[in-house]
C-alpha positions in Angstrom: 10.1 -14.9 16.9 13.8 -13.9 17.0 16.7 -13.5 14.6 17.7 -16.7 12.9 14.2 -18.4 13.1 12.7 -19.9 10.0 9.2 -18.7 9.2 6.7 -19.2 6.4 4.8 -16.3 4.9 2.6 -15.5 1.9 4.3 -14.2 -1.2 2.5 -13.8 -4.5 -0.3 -16.1 -3.4 2.1 -18.9 -2.4 3.8 -20.0 0.8 7.5 -19.1 1.0 10.0 -19.8 3.7 12.6 -17.4 5.0 14.9 -16.7 7.8 14.5 -13.7 10.1 17.3 -11.3 9.3 16.3 -8.2 11.3 13.5 -7.7 13.8 11.8 -4.4 14.6 8.9 -3.6 16.9 6.3 -3.5 14.1 8.1 -5.1 11.1 10.5 -7.9 10.2 13.1 -8.3 7.4 13.4 -11.9 6.0 16.1 -13.4 3.9 14.5 -15.5 1.2 16.0 -17.6 -1.6 14.2 -17.2 -4.9 15.0 -19.1 -8.1 17.0 -16.2 -9.7 17.8 -14.1 -6.6 19.4 -16.0 -3.7 19.4 -14.1 -0.3 16.9 -11.4 -1.2 15.6 -9.4 1.8 11.8 -9.0 2.0 10.1 -6.7 4.5 6.8 -7.6 6.2 4.7 -6.2 9.0 4.5 -8.4 12.0 0.7 -8.0 12.0 0.5 -9.5 8.5 2.6 -12.5 9.6 0.5 -13.2 12.7 3.7 -13.0 14.8 4.1 -11.8 18.3 6.0 -8.6 19.2 9.6 -9.3 20.0 10.4 -9.7 23.7 11.7 -6.6 25.4 15.4 -6.5 26.1 14.9 -5.3 29.7 15.6 -7.9 32.3 13.1 -8.4 35.1 14.5 -8.3 38.6 
């Protein structure tokens, strides 16, 4: 999972789709379009999304 990826998640018992806006070690912020609120940012824990931790930014030599 990285910034710009489309992911689906549970919201109010339904499946919603959003775009990864910000990515942190234990959480993720998603931009979601609702009927009356376009571009709303929703915060979820990575463990609840079943996602993997983001790759470290260190390069291996």
